[in-house]
C-alpha positions as CSV (number, residue, x, y, z in Angstrom):
1,M,-26.1,-50.8,18.6
2,P,-28.7,-48.1,17.9
3,L,-28.1,-44.4,17.8
4,L,-28.2,-42.5,21.0
5,P,-31.7,-41.2,21.7
6,S,-32.3,-37.8,20.1
7,S,-36.1,-37.5,20.6
8,P,-38.6,-38.3,23.4
9,A,-40.0,-41.1,21.4
10,E,-36.6,-42.8,21.3
11,L,-36.4,-42.5,25.1
12,K,-39.7,-44.4,25.3
13,E,-38.4,-47.1,23.0
14,R,-35.6,-47.7,25.4
15,Q,-38.0,-47.5,28.4
16,W,-35.9,-44.8,30.0
17,E,-37.8,-42.6,32.4
18,T,-34.9,-40.3,33.3
19,L,-31.5,-39.3,31.8
20,D,-28.2,-38.7,33.4
21,F,-27.1,-36.1,30.9
22,V,-28.6,-34.1,28.0
23,L,-25.9,-33.2,25.4
24,V,-26.9,-30.1,23.5
25,T,-25.2,-29.5,20.2
26,G,-25.5,-26.8,17.4
27,D,-25.0,-29.5,14.8
28,A,-27.2,-32.2,13.4
29,Y,-26.6,-35.5,15.3
30,I,-24.2,-37.6,13.3
31,D,-23.1,-40.8,15.1
32,H,-19.6,-40.8,13.6
33,P,-16.2,-40.3,15.4
34,S,-15.4,-37.3,13.3
35,F,-18.0,-35.4,15.4
36,G,-17.3,-34.4,18.9
37,A,-20.8,-34.8,20.3
38,A,-20.9,-38.4,19.1
39,I,-17.6,-39.2,20.8
40,I,-18.6,-37.7,24.1
41,G,-22.0,-39.3,24.0
42,R,-20.6,-42.8,23.3
43,V,-17.9,-42.4,26.0
44,L,-20.6,-41.6,28.5
45,E,-22.7,-44.5,27.3
46,Q,-19.6,-46.8,27.7
47,D,-19.2,-45.6,31.3
48,G,-22.8,-46.6,32.0
49,F,-24.6,-43.3,31.8
50,R,-27.9,-42.5,30.1
51,V,-27.4,-39.6,27.7
52,A,-29.5,-38.1,25.0
53,I,-28.5,-35.8,22.1
54,L,-30.5,-32.5,21.9
55,S,-29.6,-31.4,18.4
56,Q,-30.2,-27.8,17.1
57,P,-32.9,-26.9,19.6
58,N,-35.1,-23.9,18.9
59,W,-33.2,-21.4,21.0
60,K,-36.0,-18.9,20.8
61,E,-38.2,-21.1,23.0
62,K,-36.7,-22.3,26.3
63,E,-39.2,-25.2,26.4
64,S,-37.2,-26.7,23.5
65,F,-34.5,-27.5,26.1
66,A,-37.0,-29.4,28.3
67,V,-38.1,-32.0,25.8
68,F,-36.2,-34.7,27.7
69,G,-37.2,-33.5,31.1
70,R,-34.8,-32.8,33.9
71,P,-31.6,-34.8,33.6
72,R,-30.3,-36.3,36.8
73,L,-26.6,-35.1,36.6
74,G,-26.6,-32.1,34.2
75,F,-26.4,-30.5,30.8
76,L,-23.4,-30.7,28.4
77,V,-23.3,-27.9,25.8
78,T,-21.3,-27.6,22.6
79,G,-21.7,-25.2,19.6
80,G,-20.8,-28.1,17.3
81,N,-17.9,-29.3,15.2
82,M,-17.3,-25.8,13.9
83,D,-17.4,-22.5,15.8
84,S,-20.9,-21.1,15.3
85,M,-19.6,-17.7,14.2
86,V,-17.3,-19.2,11.6
87,A,-20.2,-21.4,10.5
88,H,-22.4,-18.4,10.0
89,Y,-20.0,-15.8,8.5
90,T,-17.3,-15.5,5.9
91,A,-14.0,-13.8,6.6
92,A,-15.6,-10.7,5.2
93,K,-18.4,-11.0,7.8
94,R,-21.0,-11.9,5.2
95,K,-23.7,-14.4,6.1
96,R,-23.2,-17.8,4.7
97,H,-26.1,-19.3,2.7
98,D,-25.6,-22.9,3.7
99,D,-24.5,-25.1,6.6
100,P,-23.2,-28.6,5.9
101,Y,-23.8,-29.5,9.6
102,T,-27.5,-29.0,9.2
103,P,-30.0,-31.3,7.5
104,G,-30.7,-30.1,4.0
105,N,-27.6,-27.8,4.1
106,V,-29.9,-25.1,5.5
107,A,-28.3,-22.1,7.2
108,G,-29.6,-20.4,10.4
109,K,-30.6,-23.5,12.5
110,R,-28.3,-22.4,15.3
111,P,-27.8,-19.0,16.9
112,D,-24.8,-16.8,16.8
113,R,-22.5,-17.7,19.7
114,A,-24.5,-20.8,20.2
115,V,-22.9,-21.9,23.5
116,L,-23.9,-18.6,25.2
117,V,-27.5,-18.7,23.9
118,Y,-28.0,-22.4,24.8
119,C,-26.6,-21.9,28.3
120,K,-28.9,-18.9,28.9
121,R,-32.0,-21.0,28.0
122,I,-30.9,-23.9,30.2
123,R,-30.2,-21.6,33.2
124,E,-33.7,-20.2,32.8
125,L,-35.2,-23.7,33.1
126,Y,-32.8,-25.4,35.5
127,P,-30.7,-22.8,37.4
128,D,-29.4,-25.4,39.9
129,L,-28.3,-28.2,37.5
130,P,-24.6,-28.7,36.6
131,L,-23.9,-27.0,33.3
132,I,-20.7,-28.0,31.5
133,I,-19.5,-26.5,28.2
134,G,-16.9,-27.6,25.7
135,G,-16.1,-28.2,22.0
136,I,-14.1,-25.9,19.7
137,E,-16.3,-22.9,20.5
138,G,-15.7,-23.1,24.3
139,S,-12.1,-24.3,24.0
140,L,-10.9,-21.3,22.0
141,R,-12.6,-18.8,24.3
142,R,-11.6,-20.0,27.7
143,F,-9.9,-16.7,28.6
144,A,-10.6,-13.1,27.5
145,H,-10.4,-13.1,23.7
146,Y,-10.7,-10.8,20.7
147,D,-14.0,-11.2,19.0
148,Y,-13.6,-10.3,15.3
149,W,-17.3,-10.1,14.6
150,D,-18.0,-7.4,17.2
151,D,-14.5,-6.0,17.1
152,I,-14.2,-6.1,20.8
153,V,-12.4,-8.1,23.6
154,R,-15.0,-10.4,25.2
155,P,-14.6,-12.1,28.6
156,S,-14.1,-15.8,29.1
157,I,-17.0,-17.8,27.7
158,L,-17.2,-19.6,31.0
159,W,-17.7,-16.3,32.8
160,E,-20.1,-15.0,30.2
161,S,-22.2,-18.2,29.9
162,N,-22.5,-18.7,33.7
163,A,-21.6,-22.4,33.2
164,D,-20.0,-24.4,36.0
165,L,-17.1,-26.0,34.1
166,L,-15.4,-25.6,30.7
167,V,-13.8,-28.6,29.1
168,Y,-11.1,-27.6,26.7
169,G,-9.2,-29.7,24.2
170,M,-10.3,-33.2,23.3
171,G,-12.5,-34.0,26.2
172,E,-12.8,-37.7,26.7
173,R,-10.7,-37.9,29.8
174,Q,-12.3,-34.9,31.4
175,I,-15.9,-35.8,30.7
176,S,-15.5,-39.3,32.0
177,E,-14.0,-38.1,35.3
178,I,-16.6,-35.3,35.7
179,A,-19.5,-37.7,35.1
180,K,-18.2,-40.4,37.5
181,R,-17.6,-37.9,40.3
182,L,-21.0,-36.3,39.8
183,R,-22.6,-39.8,40.0
184,Q,-20.7,-40.3,43.3
185,G,-22.4,-37.3,44.7
186,E,-19.7,-34.7,44.4
187,K,-20.8,-31.1,43.9
188,V,-19.9,-29.6,40.5
189,E,-18.4,-26.6,42.3
190,N,-15.9,-28.9,44.0
191,L,-14.5,-30.3,40.7
192,R,-11.5,-28.1,40.6
193,D,-8.6,-30.5,40.2
194,I,-9.4,-32.0,36.8
195,R,-6.8,-31.5,34.0
196,G,-8.2,-30.0,30.8
197,T,-10.9,-28.0,32.6
198,V,-11.5,-24.4,33.5
199,Y,-13.5,-23.2,36.5
200,K,-14.5,-19.9,38.1
201,I,-14.0,-18.8,41.8
202,P,-14.5,-15.6,43.7
203,S,-11.4,-13.5,43.8
204,H,-10.9,-13.8,47.5
205,I,-10.4,-17.6,47.3
206,G,-6.7,-18.7,47.3
207,L,-5.1,-20.0,44.1
208,P,-2.4,-22.8,43.8
209,K,1.0,-21.6,44.8
210,D,2.7,-22.2,41.4
211,H,0.0,-20.7,39.3
212,V,0.7,-18.2,36.5
213,S,-1.3,-15.0,36.5
214,L,-2.6,-13.5,33.2
215,P,-3.3,-9.8,32.9
216,S,-6.9,-9.2,34.0
217,F,-9.9,-9.0,31.6
218,E,-10.2,-5.3,32.4
219,K,-6.6,-4.7,31.6
220,V,-6.5,-6.6,28.3
221,V,-9.6,-4.7,27.2
222,R,-7.8,-1.4,27.4
223,D,-4.2,-2.4,26.8
224,K,-3.2,-4.2,23.7
225,R,0.3,-4.9,24.9
226,A,-1.2,-6.7,27.9
227,Y,-3.4,-8.7,25.6
228,A,-0.3,-9.8,23.7
229,Q,1.5,-10.7,27.0
230,M,-1.6,-12.8,27.9
231,T,-1.4,-14.7,24.6
232,Q,2.3,-15.3,25.1
233,R,1.8,-16.9,28.5
234,Q,-1.1,-19.0,27.3
235,M,1.0,-20.4,24.5
236,E,4.0,-21.1,26.8
237,M,1.8,-23.1,29.2
238,A,-0.1,-25.0,26.5
239,D,1.7,-28.3,27.1
240,H,0.7,-31.3,29.1
241,V,4.2,-31.7,30.6
242,R,5.2,-28.1,31.3
243,G,1.8,-26.5,31.7
244,K,0.9,-24.8,34.9
245,V,-2.4,-23.5,36.4
246,L,-3.3,-20.2,34.7
247,A,-5.5,-17.6,36.3
248,Q,-7.2,-14.4,35.0
249,R,-9.3,-12.0,37.0
250,H,-12.7,-11.1,35.7
251,R,-14.1,-8.3,37.9
252,D,-14.9,-10.0,41.2
253,D,-14.1,-13.5,39.9
254,V,-11.1,-15.4,38.7
255,I,-11.1,-17.8,35.7
256,V,-8.8,-20.7,36.5
257,Q,-7.4,-23.1,33.9
258,N,-5.9,-26.4,35.0
259,P,-3.0,-27.8,33.0
260,P,-3.9,-29.6,29.7
261,A,-5.3,-33.1,29.9
262,L,-2.8,-35.9,29.3
263,P,-2.9,-37.2,25.7
264,L,-4.6,-40.5,25.2
265,E,-2.3,-43.4,24.9
266,Q,-2.6,-45.5,21.7
267,K,-4.8,-48.2,23.4
268,E,-7.1,-45.5,24.8
269,L,-7.4,-43.8,21.5
270,D,-8.2,-47.1,19.8
271,R,-11.0,-47.7,22.4
272,I,-12.5,-44.3,21.6
273,Y,-12.7,-45.1,17.9
274,E,-13.9,-48.6,18.5
275,L,-17.0,-47.5,20.4
276,P,-20.3,-48.7,18.7
277,Y,-20.8,-45.8,16.3
278,T,-23.4,-46.4,13.6
279,Y,-21.8,-44.0,11.1
280,S,-25.2,-42.6,10.3
281,Y,-27.7,-40.0,11.5
282,P,-31.4,-40.3,12.5
283,K,-33.6,-41.4,9.6
284,I,-35.7,-38.3,9.9
285,Y,-32.9,-36.3,8.4
286,D,-33.3,-38.2,5.1
287,H,-36.6,-36.5,4.5
288,R,-34.9,-33.1,5.0
289,G,-32.1,-33.7,2.5
290,G,-29.5,-35.6,4.6
291,V,-26.5,-34.0,6.3
292,K,-23.7,-33.0,3.9
293,A,-21.0,-33.0,6.6
294,L,-21.3,-36.8,6.8
295,E,-20.6,-37.2,3.0
296,E,-17.1,-35.9,3.3
297,V,-16.0,-38.2,6.2
298,E,-18.2,-41.2,6.0
299,F,-15.5,-43.3,4.3
300,S,-12.5,-41.6,5.8
301,L,-10.2,-42.7,8.6
302,I,-8.8,-40.5,11.4
303,H,-5.4,-42.0,12.3
304,N,-3.9,-39.3,14.6
305,R,-4.4,-36.3,16.8
306,G,-2.4,-33.2,17.4
307,C,0.0,-31.2,15.2
308,F,3.5,-30.1,16.0
309,G,3.5,-27.9,12.9
310,G,2.0,-25.1,15.0
311,C,1.0,-22.6,12.3
312,N,0.2,-19.3,14.0
313,F,-3.2,-18.9,12.4
314,C,-4.5,-22.5,13.1
315,S,-6.6,-23.4,16.1
316,I,-5.5,-27.1,16.1
317,A,-2.5,-26.4,18.4
318,V,-4.8,-24.5,20.7
319,H,-7.5,-27.2,20.8
320,Q,-5.9,-30.6,20.1
321,G,-2.4,-29.6,21.1
322,R,1.0,-30.0,19.5
323,Y,1.7,-33.5,20.8
324,V,0.9,-36.2,18.3
325,T,-0.6,-39.5,19.1
326,A,-1.8,-42.1,16.7
327,R,-4.1,-45.1,16.5
328,S,-2.8,-48.7,16.0
329,H,-2.9,-50.4,12.6
330,D,-5.2,-53.1,13.9
331,S,-7.7,-50.5,15.1
332,L,-7.7,-48.7,11.7
333,L,-7.9,-51.9,9.7
334,A,-10.8,-53.1,11.7
335,E,-12.6,-49.7,11.1
336,A,-11.8,-50.0,7.4
337,R,-13.2,-53.5,7.2
338,R,-16.5,-52.3,8.8
339,M,-16.5,-49.5,6.3
340,T,-16.3,-51.9,3.4
341,E,-19.5,-53.6,4.6
342,N,-21.5,-50.4,4.2
343,P,-23.8,-50.8,1.2
344,R,-22.9,-47.2,0.1
345,F,-19.1,-48.0,0.0
346,K,-17.9,-47.9,-3.6
347,G,-14.3,-49.1,-2.9
348,Y,-12.7,-45.8,-2.1
349,I,-11.3,-44.7,1.2
350,H,-11.4,-40.9,0.8
351,D,-8.8,-40.0,3.5
352,V,-6.4,-41.5,6.0
353,G,-5.6,-38.4,7.9
354,G,-6.2,-36.1,10.8
355,A,-4.9,-32.7,11.9
356,T,-1.9,-33.4,9.6
357,A,-1.9,-36.5,7.5
358,N,1.7,-37.6,7.6
359,F,2.4,-37.4,11.3
360,R,2.3,-40.7,13.2
361,S,4.4,-39.9,16.3
362,P,5.7,-37.0,18.3
363,A,8.3,-34.9,16.6
364,C,11.1,-36.2,18.7
365,D,11.8,-38.6,21.6
366,K,12.3,-35.7,24.0
367,Q,8.6,-34.7,23.8
368,K,7.4,-37.9,25.5
369,D,9.0,-37.0,28.8
370,H,9.8,-33.3,28.6
371,G,7.0,-31.9,26.5
372,L,7.2,-29.6,23.6
373,C,9.7,-26.7,23.7
374,A,8.2,-23.5,25.0
375,H,10.0,-21.0,22.8
376,K,10.7,-23.1,19.7
377,K,8.7,-24.7,16.9
378,C,9.5,-28.1,15.5
379,L,9.4,-27.1,11.8
380,F,10.0,-23.4,11.8
381,P,12.0,-21.4,10.8
382,D,13.9,-24.6,9.9
383,I,13.3,-28.2,10.9
384,C,14.8,-28.8,14.4
385,P,17.7,-31.2,14.3
386,S,15.9,-33.3,16.9
387,V,12.9,-34.0,14.6
388,H,12.9,-37.6,13.4
389,A,11.2,-37.4,10.0
390,D,10.1,-40.9,9.3
391,H,7.1,-42.1,7.2
392,Q,7.7,-45.9,7.4
393,D,4.9,-46.6,9.8
394,Y,2.4,-44.5,7.7
395,I,3.6,-46.2,4.5
396,S,3.0,-49.6,6.2
397,L,-0.5,-48.6,7.3
398,L,-1.4,-47.4,3.8
399,R,-0.2,-50.6,2.2
400,K,-2.3,-52.7,4.5
401,L,-5.3,-50.6,3.8
402,R,-4.8,-50.8,0.0
403,N,-4.6,-54.6,0.2
404,L,-8.0,-55.0,2.0
405,P,-10.7,-56.8,0.1
406,K,-13.2,-54.5,-1.6
407,V,-10.8,-51.5,-1.4
408,K,-10.0,-50.1,-4.8
409,K,-8.2,-46.9,-3.8
410,V,-7.0,-45.2,-0.7
411,F,-6.6,-41.4,-1.0
412,I,-5.1,-38.7,1.3
413,R,-7.1,-35.5,1.5
414,S,-5.9,-34.1,4.8
415,G,-3.1,-31.6,4.8
416,I,0.4,-33.0,4.3
417,R,3.4,-31.1,5.7
418,Y,5.6,-31.1,2.7
419,D,8.5,-29.7,4.7
420,Y,8.4,-32.8,7.0
421,L,8.1,-35.0,3.9
422,M,11.1,-33.4,2.3
423,A,13.1,-33.9,5.5
424,D,12.6,-37.7,5.2
425,E,15.8,-38.7,3.3
426,R,14.3,-42.0,2.1
427,R,11.6,-40.2,0.0
428,D,9.7,-43.4,-0.5
429,F,6.6,-41.8,0.9
430,L,6.6,-39.3,-1.9
431,K,6.9,-42.2,-4.4
432,E,3.9,-44.1,-2.9
433,L,1.9,-40.9,-2.4
434,V,2.2,-40.1,-6.1
435,E,1.6,-43.7,-7.3
436,Y,-1.3,-44.6,-5.0
437,H,-2.9,-41.8,-2.9
438,V,-3.5,-38.7,-5.1
439,S,-6.8,-38.3,-6.9
440,G,-5.6,-36.1,-9.7
441,Q,-4.7,-33.1,-7.4
442,L,-2.8,-32.8,-4.2
443,R,-3.6,-29.8,-2.1
444,V,-0.9,-28.4,0.1
445,A,-0.6,-25.1,1.9
446,P,2.4,-22.9,1.3
447,E,-0.1,-20.0,2.1
448,H,2.2,-17.2,0.8
449,V,5.6,-16.5,-0.7
450,S,6.8,-13.4,1.1
451,A,9.4,-14.1,3.8
452,Q,7.9,-11.6,6.2
453,V,4.4,-13.0,5.9
454,L,5.6,-16.6,6.2
455,K,7.5,-15.7,9.3
456,A,4.4,-14.2,10.8
457,M,2.5,-17.4,9.9
458,G,5.1,-19.7,11.3
459,K,5.4,-21.4,7.9
460,P,8.6,-22.5,6.0
461,G,10.2,-20.4,3.2
462,I,8.7,-20.7,-0.3
463,D,11.8,-22.5,-1.5
464,V,10.8,-25.6,0.5
465,Y,7.5,-25.6,-1.4
466,E,9.2,-25.1,-4.7
467,N,11.6,-28.0,-4.0
468,F,8.7,-30.2,-3.0
469,S,6.7,-29.2,-6.2
470,K,9.7,-30.2,-8.4
471,A,10.1,-33.5,-6.6
472,F,6.3,-34.2,-6.9
473,Y,6.2,-33.5,-10.6
474,A,9.4,-35.6,-11.2
475,A,7.8,-38.5,-9.3
476,T,4.5,-38.0,-11.2
477,K,6.3,-38.1,-14.6
478,K,8.2,-41.2,-13.6
479,A,4.9,-42.9,-12.6
480,G,3.4,-41.9,-15.9
481,K,0.5,-40.0,-14.3
482,E,-1.1,-36.7,-14.9
483,Q,-1.4,-35.1,-11.4
484,Y,-1.0,-31.6,-10.1
485,V,-0.2,-29.7,-6.9
486,L,-2.8,-27.2,-5.9
487,P,-1.4,-24.6,-3.4
488,Y,-3.7,-23.2,-0.7
489,L,-3.0,-19.4,-0.5
490,M,-4.0,-16.9,2.1
491,S,-4.4,-13.1,1.7
492,S,-4.2,-10.3,4.2
493,H,-2.5,-12.2,7.0
494,P,-0.7,-10.0,9.6
495,G,2.6,-9.0,8.1
496,S,1.2,-8.8,4.6
497,T,1.6,-5.4,3.0
498,M,0.4,-4.5,-0.5
499,N,3.9,-5.1,-1.8
500,S,3.7,-8.6,-0.3
501,G,0.6,-9.2,-2.3
502,V,2.3,-8.0,-5.4
503,E,5.2,-10.3,-4.7
504,L,2.8,-13.2,-4.5
505,A,1.0,-12.2,-7.7
506,L,4.3,-12.1,-9.5
507,W,5.2,-15.5,-8.2
508,L,1.9,-17.0,-9.3
509,R,2.5,-15.5,-12.8
510,K,6.0,-16.9,-12.9
511,H,4.8,-20.3,-12.1
512,R,1.7,-19.9,-14.3
513,I,-0.7,-20.7,-11.4
514,R,-4.3,-19.5,-11.4
515,P,-5.7,-20.2,-7.9
516,E,-9.5,-20.8,-8.1
517,Q,-9.8,-20.5,-4.3
518,V,-8.1,-17.9,-2.1
519,Q,-8.8,-17.6,1.6
520,D,-8.7,-14.3,3.4
521,F,-7.1,-14.5,6.8
522,Y,-9.9,-15.2,9.4
523,P,-9.1,-14.0,12.9
524,T,-10.7,-16.8,15.0
525,P,-10.4,-16.6,18.8
526,G,-7.4,-17.9,20.6
527,T,-4.7,-18.0,17.9
528,I,-1.4,-16.2,17.8
529,S,-2.3,-14.6,14.4
530,T,-5.5,-13.3,15.8
531,C,-3.5,-11.6,18.6
532,M,-1.3,-10.1,15.9
533,Y,-4.4,-8.8,14.1
534,Y,-5.9,-7.2,17.1
535,T,-2.8,-5.8,18.8
536,G,-0.4,-5.2,15.9
537,L,2.2,-7.1,18.0
538,D,3.8,-10.5,17.6
539,P,3.0,-11.9,21.0
540,M,6.0,-14.2,21.0
541,T,8.5,-11.4,20.3
542,M,6.4,-8.3,21.3
543,K,7.6,-6.6,18.1
544,K,5.3,-4.5,16.0
545,I,3.8,-6.1,12.9
546,Y,1.9,-4.6,10.0
547,V,-1.8,-5.6,9.8
548,P,-4.1,-5.0,6.8
549,R,-7.4,-4.1,8.4
550,S,-9.6,-2.2,6.1
551,A,-12.1,-4.0,3.8
552,K,-10.7,-2.2,0.9
553,E,-7.1,-3.3,1.4
554,K,-8.2,-6.9,2.0
555,R,-10.2,-6.8,-1.2
556,L,-7.2,-5.5,-3.1
557,Q,-4.8,-8.1,-1.7
558,R,-7.2,-10.8,-2.6
559,A,-7.6,-9.5,-6.1
560,L,-3.8,-9.6,-6.6
561,L,-3.9,-13.3,-6.1
562,Q,-6.5,-13.7,-8.9
563,S,-5.2,-11.0,-11.2
564,Y,-6.0,-13.1,-14.3
565,R,-9.7,-12.5,-13.7
566,P,-11.2,-9.7,-15.9
567,E,-13.5,-8.6,-13.1
568,N,-10.4,-7.9,-10.9
569,R,-8.7,-5.6,-13.5
570,E,-9.5,-2.3,-11.8
571,L,-8.8,-3.7,-8.4
572,V,-5.4,-4.9,-9.4
573,K,-4.6,-1.6,-11.0
574,T,-5.5,0.2,-7.7
575,A,-3.4,-2.3,-5.8
576,L,-0.4,-1.7,-8.0
577,E,-0.8,2.1,-7.6
578,W,-1.1,1.6,-3.8
579,A,2.1,-0.4,-3.8
580,H,3.9,2.1,-6.0
581,R,4.4,-0.6,-8.6
582,T,3.0,1.1,-11.6
583,D,5.8,-0.4,-13.6
584,L,3.6,-3.5,-13.6
585,L,0.8,-1.7,-15.3
586,H,2.4,-1.7,-18.8
587,G,5.0,-3.5,-20.8
588,P,6.1,-7.2,-21.0
589,N,6.0,-7.6,-17.2
590,A,2.5,-6.2,-16.7
591,L,0.2,-8.1,-14.4
592,I,-2.7,-6.7,-16.5
593,S,-2.5,-5.6,-20.1
594,D,-3.9,-2.3,-21.5
595,S,-6.2,-4.3,-23.8
596,G,-7.5,-6.4,-20.9
597,A,-6.5,-9.6,-22.7
598,E,-5.5,-12.5,-20.5
599,R,-1.8,-13.5,-20.3
600,P,-1.2,-16.9,-21.8
601,M,-1.0,-19.6,-19.2
602,R,0.1,-23.2,-19.3
603,K,-2.4,-25.9,-19.5
604,V,-2.6,-27.3,-16.0
605,S,-5.1,-30.1,-16.4
606,S,-6.7,-32.5,-18.8
607,K,-10.4,-32.5,-19.4
608,K,-10.8,-35.4,-17.0
609,T,-8.9,-33.5,-14.3
610,K,-10.9,-30.3,-15.0
611,D,-14.1,-32.3,-14.4
612,K,-12.7,-33.5,-11.1
613,T,-11.7,-29.9,-10.3
614,K,-15.2,-28.6,-11.0
615,K,-16.7,-31.3,-8.8
616,R,-14.3,-30.3,-5.9
617,R,-15.1,-26.6,-6.3
618,N,-18.8,-27.5,-5.7
619,N,-17.9,-29.6,-2.7
620,P,-14.5,-28.3,-1.5
621,P,-12.6,-29.9,1.4
622,R,-13.3,-28.0,4.6
623,R,-10.5,-25.9,6.1
624,K,-9.9,-26.4,9.8
625,F,-10.6,-23.5,12.0
């Protein structure tokens, strides 16, 4: 099966005179199920629609959006696999110099706020055509939201883009129903009953009787407490079983969100991943340096969706949801066998993961019929007694993959919830993980050590990580291997004072850990942590929370996490003075010495592992936003 057409010449090759849909994306076109545009395109193709991919059009010229002519049923628009603002800017709001989703890793091939810009150009050309937006950029902005880059509250992206419908979450069900009903002649303005969609109506039109009202856009702009209340209600209704219709007034209009789409059943999920993807991109990209984003996922398997971990700073729960579904072994084994026939396959499956690698089912049996609890988390502050921590199905899957012909190694690079792993009394997954699935280093995410910061994050206490680390190294020693745990750490999250940063720095010194990569908290739209950052309130308790805001304080907190670096010496000194911890400037417990000499640290890797580390630094695993 060929790629979906992505140029007028490819339309001619197929002898297509007209299209049903043009799918506009801010990414290069990669026909792989790790990329949303490819999935949506293939789903529509499977349903009998003619769809073309318009990849990274020149947004400065509206004619670029007319290269395929006028589609019969409408335009579909996504900013790409990553939010366009996150793709363009670091947490410090500095411009990024590269873009792995663009041929040649070149930055600047999509505009800021790509969905808004693309929609504006399409409306200029085809004001009467159905215009449907989705993807992560649309999904996280479906209501009024804090925009970190402009430091303002912006309206719903549906209202601002003047699109007809917004598809939020994983959109296969929604797009299939939308397309079929448009083909049957229904007007797009009448498609108001589809789960997982958002629409706009004039304020005088009646709403469903059991809807939940959110504070209006105008109110949340001027009242931070109202913004926090809006976030709380959104999170309470973000469940496919309990969720109700949500409505938020925007001037003379109302933005209406239908309940979340029902999760795909296993057979449905299998069918999505068994569509005829080519696992490649158009050949023209080779002349421009290829697309780096494919390199990291080309020989990886996605086995699940959803995450009941529910970290407050993570957008996965907002976009994919907290309910976990998984593909069948047969589907994954079939994909792996196809993978081994690729001439570029060297025998290594790089990942068997997803949102969280070691989740293969809902957290408990109750979730299947009653949904996820509205005011509780499955793994925080402690693991709920109802959670059934069981890795047997995942272990079985990994063993089958390891035994496939041509497969030398199967690695796990997606995040592992070590608290869930430690809750599994059998501990046989830890044994197999250490023996077969770690490539020198295992990256996990304790994120911080301060109890107040971890509470704000919705993460378990640091003692859970420490117990896991001890168990990991014991299992590694028993297996006769040299492997290491590398902790992901985050600075400047809401709740983190300078003293919290000092506490983390002391913990790192105690455990002789020198983090090479530290991530500053990034307030992306739609998350609980972003609400905390903007309002100074925890929306789930409405209690005040400390927020480090200034660039100076963020820089100092980050420097504390890398106090071993000579270039951070003065910053660490300033941070300690800020925290009134000048006792750590001198003496045996000093974080920095008067001479500037580095404190002796344990050797944490062999030369072979160091070489691997250097390679990973140059091509680090992507964080999920």
